[in-house]
PDB file of N, CA, C and O in Angstrom:
ATOM      1  N   MET A   1      32.645 -76.619  67.422  1.00  0.00           N
ATOM      2  CA  MET A   1      32.576 -75.688  68.517  1.00  0.00           C
ATOM      3  C   MET A   1      32.464 -76.495  69.806  1.00  0.00           C
ATOM      4  O   MET A   1      31.854 -77.563  69.830  1.00  0.00           O
ATOM      5  N   PHE A   2      33.048 -75.981  70.854  1.00  0.00           N
ATOM      6  CA  PHE A   2      33.146 -76.647  72.141  1.00  0.00           C
ATOM      7  C   PHE A   2      32.697 -75.676  73.220  1.00  0.00           C
ATOM      8  O   PHE A   2      33.126 -74.523  73.230  1.00  0.00           O
ATOM      9  N   ALA A   3      31.844 -76.124  74.123  1.00  0.00           N
ATOM     10  CA  ALA A   3      31.373 -75.264  75.212  1.00  0.00           C
ATOM     11  C   ALA A   3      31.984 -75.709  76.527  1.00  0.00           C
ATOM     12  O   ALA A   3      32.058 -76.901  76.822  1.00  0.00           O
ATOM     13  N   ILE A   4      32.415 -74.742  77.307  1.00  0.00           N
ATOM     14  CA  ILE A   4      32.822 -74.976  78.683  1.00  0.00           C
ATOM     15  C   ILE A   4      31.822 -74.210  79.526  1.00  0.00           C
ATOM     16  O   ILE A   4      31.710 -72.991  79.402  1.00  0.00           O
ATOM     17  N   THR A   5      31.092 -74.915  80.384  1.00  0.00           N
ATOM     18  CA  THR A   5      29.990 -74.299  81.094  1.00  0.00           C
ATOM     19  C   THR A   5      29.919 -74.751  82.544  1.00  0.00           C
ATOM     20  O   THR A   5      30.374 -75.842  82.887  1.00  0.00           O
ATOM     21  N   ALA A   6      29.349 -73.910  83.385  1.00  0.00           N
ATOM     22  CA  ALA A   6      29.079 -74.281  84.767  1.00  0.00           C
ATOM     23  C   ALA A   6      27.643 -74.787  84.895  1.00  0.00           C
ATOM     24  O   ALA A   6      27.242 -75.280  85.948  1.00  0.00           O
ATOM     25  N   LEU A   7      26.882 -74.660  83.821  1.00  0.00           N
ATOM     26  CA  LEU A   7      25.493 -75.109  83.820  1.00  0.00           C
ATOM     27  C   LEU A   7      25.446 -76.584  83.470  1.00  0.00           C
ATOM     28  O   LEU A   7      26.065 -77.008  82.494  1.00  0.00           O
ATOM     29  N   PHE A   8      24.728 -77.365  84.245  1.00  0.00           N
ATOM     30  CA  PHE A   8      24.763 -78.798  84.033  1.00  0.00           C
ATOM     31  C   PHE A   8      23.391 -79.455  83.923  1.00  0.00           C
ATOM     32  O   PHE A   8      23.307 -80.679  83.826  1.00  0.00           O
ATOM     33  N   ARG A   9      22.326 -78.677  83.935  1.00  0.00           N
ATOM     34  CA  ARG A   9      20.996 -79.270  83.734  1.00  0.00           C
ATOM     35  C   ARG A   9      20.877 -79.722  82.290  1.00  0.00           C
ATOM     36  O   ARG A   9      21.511 -79.149  81.404  1.00  0.00           O
ATOM     37  N   SER A  10      20.072 -80.740  82.049  1.00  0.00           N
ATOM     38  CA  SER A  10      19.955 -81.273  80.690  1.00  0.00           C
ATOM     39  C   SER A  10      19.463 -80.208  79.713  1.00  0.00           C
ATOM     40  O   SER A  10      19.870 -80.212  78.551  1.00  0.00           O
ATOM     41  N   ASP A  11      18.601 -79.301  80.157  1.00  0.00           N
ATOM     42  CA  ASP A  11      18.131 -78.222  79.275  1.00  0.00           C
ATOM     43  C   ASP A  11      19.284 -77.311  78.864  1.00  0.00           C
ATOM     44  O   ASP A  11      19.363 -76.881  77.714  1.00  0.00           O
ATOM     45  N   ASP A  12      20.173 -77.023  79.804  1.00  0.00           N
ATOM     46  CA  ASP A  12      21.323 -76.166  79.509  1.00  0.00           C
ATOM     47  C   ASP A  12      22.258 -76.844  78.515  1.00  0.00           C
ATOM     48  O   ASP A  12      22.733 -76.212  77.571  1.00  0.00           O
ATOM     49  N   LEU A  13      22.517 -78.119  78.727  1.00  0.00           N
ATOM     50  CA  LEU A  13      23.419 -78.849  77.845  1.00  0.00           C
ATOM     51  C   LEU A  13      22.812 -79.025  76.463  1.00  0.00           C
ATOM     52  O   LEU A  13      23.528 -78.953  75.464  1.00  0.00           O
ATOM     53  N   ASN A  14      21.516 -79.253  76.386  1.00  0.00           N
ATOM     54  CA  ASN A  14      20.842 -79.323  75.089  1.00  0.00           C
ATOM     55  C   ASN A  14      20.928 -77.990  74.358  1.00  0.00           C
ATOM     56  O   ASN A  14      21.055 -77.961  73.133  1.00  0.00           O
ATOM     57  N   ALA A  15      20.861 -76.889  75.096  1.00  0.00           N
ATOM     58  CA  ALA A  15      20.984 -75.566  74.476  1.00  0.00           C
ATOM     59  C   ALA A  15      22.367 -75.402  73.843  1.00  0.00           C
ATOM     60  O   ALA A  15      22.490 -74.794  72.779  1.00  0.00           O
ATOM     61  N   CYS A  16      23.401 -75.935  74.485  1.00  0.00           N
ATOM     62  CA  CYS A  16      24.756 -75.890  73.895  1.00  0.00           C
ATOM     63  C   CYS A  16      24.770 -76.638  72.570  1.00  0.00           C
ATOM     64  O   CYS A  16      25.321 -76.146  71.585  1.00  0.00           O
ATOM     65  N   LEU A  17      24.173 -77.812  72.538  1.00  0.00           N
ATOM     66  CA  LEU A  17      24.159 -78.615  71.323  1.00  0.00           C
ATOM     67  C   LEU A  17      23.332 -77.941  70.229  1.00  0.00           C
ATOM     68  O   LEU A  17      23.719 -77.951  69.060  1.00  0.00           O
ATOM     69  N   LEU A  18      22.200 -77.360  70.605  1.00  0.00           N
ATOM     70  CA  LEU A  18      21.361 -76.662  69.626  1.00  0.00           C
ATOM     71  C   LEU A  18      22.046 -75.407  69.075  1.00  0.00           C
ATOM     72  O   LEU A  18      21.760 -74.973  67.959  1.00  0.00           O
ATOM     73  N   ALA A  19      22.950 -74.834  69.870  1.00  0.00           N
ATOM     74  CA  ALA A  19      23.677 -73.644  69.432  1.00  0.00           C
ATOM     75  C   ALA A  19      24.815 -73.996  68.477  1.00  0.00           C
ATOM     76  O   ALA A  19      25.483 -73.104  67.953  1.00  0.00           O
ATOM     77  N   GLY A  20      25.040 -75.294  68.248  1.00  0.00           N
ATOM     78  CA  GLY A  20      26.049 -75.697  67.286  1.00  0.00           C
ATOM     79  C   GLY A  20      27.275 -76.359  67.885  1.00  0.00           C
ATOM     80  O   GLY A  20      28.207 -76.705  67.158  1.00  0.00           O
ATOM     81  N   CYS A  21      27.291 -76.539  69.173  1.00  0.00           N
ATOM     82  CA  CYS A  21      28.438 -77.205  69.803  1.00  0.00           C
ATOM     83  C   CYS A  21      28.385 -78.700  69.499  1.00  0.00           C
ATOM     84  O   CYS A  21      27.313 -79.307  69.500  1.00  0.00           O
ATOM     85  N   ASN A  22      29.538 -79.277  69.242  1.00  0.00           N
ATOM     86  CA  ASN A  22      29.579 -80.718  69.044  1.00  0.00           C
ATOM     87  C   ASN A  22      30.092 -81.424  70.286  1.00  0.00           C
ATOM     88  O   ASN A  22      30.145 -82.654  70.326  1.00  0.00           O
ATOM     89  N   ALA A  23      30.472 -80.653  71.307  1.00  0.00           N
ATOM     90  CA  ALA A  23      30.921 -81.208  72.573  1.00  0.00           C
ATOM     91  C   ALA A  23      30.833 -80.129  73.645  1.00  0.00           C
ATOM     92  O   ALA A  23      30.815 -78.935  73.344  1.00  0.00           O
ATOM     93  N   TYR A  24      30.780 -80.561  74.877  1.00  0.00           N
ATOM     94  CA  TYR A  24      30.789 -79.631  75.993  1.00  0.00           C
ATOM     95  C   TYR A  24      31.432 -80.315  77.181  1.00  0.00           C
ATOM     96  O   TYR A  24      31.512 -81.542  77.244  1.00  0.00           O
ATOM     97  N   ILE A  25      31.886 -79.511  78.113  1.00  0.00           N
ATOM     98  CA  ILE A  25      32.439 -80.010  79.357  1.00  0.00           C
ATOM     99  C   ILE A  25      31.941 -79.092  80.463  1.00  0.00           C
ATOM    100  O   ILE A  25      31.876 -77.874  80.297  1.00  0.00           O
ATOM    101  N   VAL A  26      31.595 -79.688  81.582  1.00  0.00           N
ATOM    102  CA  VAL A  26      31.022 -78.942  82.697  1.00  0.00           C
ATOM    103  C   VAL A  26      32.109 -78.639  83.727  1.00  0.00           C
ATOM    104  O   VAL A  26      32.873 -79.519  84.125  1.00  0.00           O
ATOM    105  N   LYS A  27      32.161 -77.382  84.148  1.00  0.00           N
ATOM    106  CA  LYS A  27      33.117 -76.964  85.172  1.00  0.00           C
ATOM    107  C   LYS A  27      32.615 -77.400  86.541  1.00  0.00           C
ATOM    108  O   LYS A  27      31.402 -77.460  86.741  1.00  0.00           O
ATOM    109  N   PRO A  28      33.471 -77.702  87.470  1.00  0.00           N
ATOM    110  CA  PRO A  28      34.915 -77.831  87.323  1.00  0.00           C
ATOM    111  C   PRO A  28      35.252 -79.159  86.638  1.00  0.00           C
ATOM    112  O   PRO A  28      34.515 -80.138  86.751  1.00  0.00           O
ATOM    113  N   PHE A  29      36.361 -79.166  85.940  1.00  0.00           N
ATOM    114  CA  PHE A  29      36.805 -80.368  85.252  1.00  0.00           C
ATOM    115  C   PHE A  29      38.310 -80.506  85.431  1.00  0.00           C
ATOM    116  O   PHE A  29      39.013 -79.538  85.722  1.00  0.00           O
ATOM    117  N   GLY A  30      38.777 -81.719  85.251  1.00  0.00           N
ATOM    118  CA  GLY A  30      40.200 -81.987  85.376  1.00  0.00           C
ATOM    119  C   GLY A  30      40.859 -82.080  84.014  1.00  0.00           C
ATOM    120  O   GLY A  30      40.191 -82.103  82.980  1.00  0.00           O
ATOM    121  N   VAL A  31      42.167 -82.134  84.034  1.00  0.00           N
ATOM    122  CA  VAL A  31      42.936 -82.231  82.792  1.00  0.00           C
ATOM    123  C   VAL A  31      42.538 -83.488  82.017  1.00  0.00           C
ATOM    124  O   VAL A  31      42.415 -83.442  80.793  1.00  0.00           O
ATOM    125  N   ARG A  32      42.339 -84.593  82.705  1.00  0.00           N
ATOM    126  CA  ARG A  32      41.965 -85.841  82.020  1.00  0.00           C
ATOM    127  C   ARG A  32      40.612 -85.714  81.325  1.00  0.00           C
ATOM    128  O   ARG A  32      40.414 -86.252  80.236  1.00  0.00           O
ATOM    129  N   ASP A  33      39.690 -85.004  81.957  1.00  0.00           N
ATOM    130  CA  ASP A  33      38.387 -84.774  81.315  1.00  0.00           C
ATOM    131  C   ASP A  33      38.558 -84.000  80.016  1.00  0.00           C
ATOM    132  O   ASP A  33      37.945 -84.331  79.001  1.00  0.00           O
ATOM    133  N   LEU A  34      39.389 -82.974  80.053  1.00  0.00           N
ATOM    134  CA  LEU A  34      39.627 -82.162  78.862  1.00  0.00           C
ATOM    135  C   LEU A  34      40.346 -82.976  77.783  1.00  0.00           C
ATOM    136  O   LEU A  34      40.013 -82.879  76.602  1.00  0.00           O
ATOM    137  N   GLN A  35      41.323 -83.770  78.189  1.00  0.00           N
ATOM    138  CA  GLN A  35      42.044 -84.607  77.235  1.00  0.00           C
ATOM    139  C   GLN A  35      41.114 -85.611  76.565  1.00  0.00           C
ATOM    140  O   GLN A  35      41.309 -85.947  75.397  1.00  0.00           O
ATOM    141  N   ALA A  36      40.121 -86.086  77.278  1.00  0.00           N
ATOM    142  CA  ALA A  36      39.172 -87.036  76.703  1.00  0.00           C
ATOM    143  C   ALA A  36      38.291 -86.376  75.648  1.00  0.00           C
ATOM    144  O   ALA A  36      37.802 -87.056  74.746  1.00  0.00           O
ATOM    145  N   ARG A  37      38.082 -85.074  75.743  1.00  0.00           N
ATOM    146  CA  ARG A  37      37.226 -84.358  74.794  1.00  0.00           C
ATOM    147  C   ARG A  37      37.971 -83.941  73.522  1.00  0.00           C
ATOM    148  O   ARG A  37      37.341 -83.724  72.486  1.00  0.00           O
ATOM    149  N   ILE A  38      39.267 -83.829  73.585  1.00  0.00           N
ATOM    150  CA  ILE A  38      40.044 -83.345  72.442  1.00  0.00           C
ATOM    151  C   ILE A  38      39.822 -84.180  71.183  1.00  0.00           C
ATOM    152  O   ILE A  38      39.651 -83.596  70.113  1.00  0.00           O
ATOM    153  N   PRO A  39      39.815 -85.520  71.250  1.00  0.00           N
ATOM    154  CA  PRO A  39      39.562 -86.301  70.023  1.00  0.00           C
ATOM    155  C   PRO A  39      38.197 -85.993  69.392  1.00  0.00           C
ATOM    156  O   PRO A  39      38.056 -86.032  68.169  1.00  0.00           O
ATOM    157  N   VAL A  40      37.210 -85.694  70.213  1.00  0.00           N
ATOM    158  CA  VAL A  40      35.882 -85.331  69.692  1.00  0.00           C
ATOM    159  C   VAL A  40      35.994 -84.058  68.854  1.00  0.00           C
ATOM    160  O   VAL A  40      35.432 -83.969  67.763  1.00  0.00           O
ATOM    161  N   LEU A  41      36.723 -83.085  69.376  1.00  0.00           N
ATOM    162  CA  LEU A  41      36.877 -81.827  68.666  1.00  0.00           C
ATOM    163  C   LEU A  41      37.674 -81.975  67.369  1.00  0.00           C
ATOM    164  O   LEU A  41      37.457 -81.236  66.409  1.00  0.00           O
ATOM    165  N   LEU A  42      38.589 -82.929  67.352  1.00  0.00           N
ATOM    166  CA  LEU A  42      39.408 -83.133  66.173  1.00  0.00           C
ATOM    167  C   LEU A  42      38.791 -84.118  65.177  1.00  0.00           C
ATOM    168  O   LEU A  42      39.404 -84.467  64.169  1.00  0.00           O
ATOM    169  N   GLY A  43      37.586 -84.550  65.476  1.00  0.00           N
ATOM    170  CA  GLY A  43      36.873 -85.417  64.537  1.00  0.00           C
ATOM    171  C   GLY A  43      36.994 -86.889  64.822  1.00  0.00           C
ATOM    172  O   GLY A  43      36.474 -87.705  64.061  1.00  0.00           O
ATOM    173  N   GLY A  44      37.663 -87.254  65.894  1.00  0.00           N
ATOM    174  CA  GLY A  44      37.754 -88.659  66.274  1.00  0.00           C
ATOM    175  C   GLY A  44      36.555 -89.059  67.102  1.00  0.00           C
ATOM    176  O   GLY A  44      35.633 -88.267  67.295  1.00  0.00           O
ATOM    177  N   THR A  45      36.565 -90.270  67.584  1.00  0.00           N
ATOM    178  CA  THR A  45      35.438 -90.748  68.370  1.00  0.00           C
ATOM    179  C   THR A  45      35.663 -90.627  69.858  1.00  0.00           C
ATOM    180  O   THR A  45      34.709 -90.712  70.631  1.00  0.00           O
ATOM    181  N   GLY A  46      36.896 -90.431  70.282  1.00  0.00           N
ATOM    182  CA  GLY A  46      37.197 -90.323  71.695  1.00  0.00           C
ATOM    183  C   GLY A  46      37.308 -91.693  72.322  1.00  0.00           C
ATOM    184  O   GLY A  46      37.187 -92.718  71.650  1.00  0.00           O
ATOM    185  N   PRO A  47      37.541 -91.692  73.628  1.00  0.00           N
ATOM    186  CA  PRO A  47      37.745 -92.961  74.335  1.00  0.00           C
ATOM    187  C   PRO A  47      36.470 -93.783  74.456  1.00  0.00           C
ATOM    188  O   PRO A  47      36.491 -94.874  75.027  1.00  0.00           O
TER     189      PRO A  47
END
C-alpha cells in the first residue's frame, strides 16, 4: 500500500506506516519523486 499525503509531520508519516503502508510520498511531488517510489512498491529497493 502506498500513501500520497499533504501531511508531513513525523507523527503523520508514522501513522501511514502503522496503517500498513510500505511507502509514502508527500504532496506536492514531482514525476521523478514518484518514479523513485515505484521500485519500492514493486518490491525492489529503489535508488
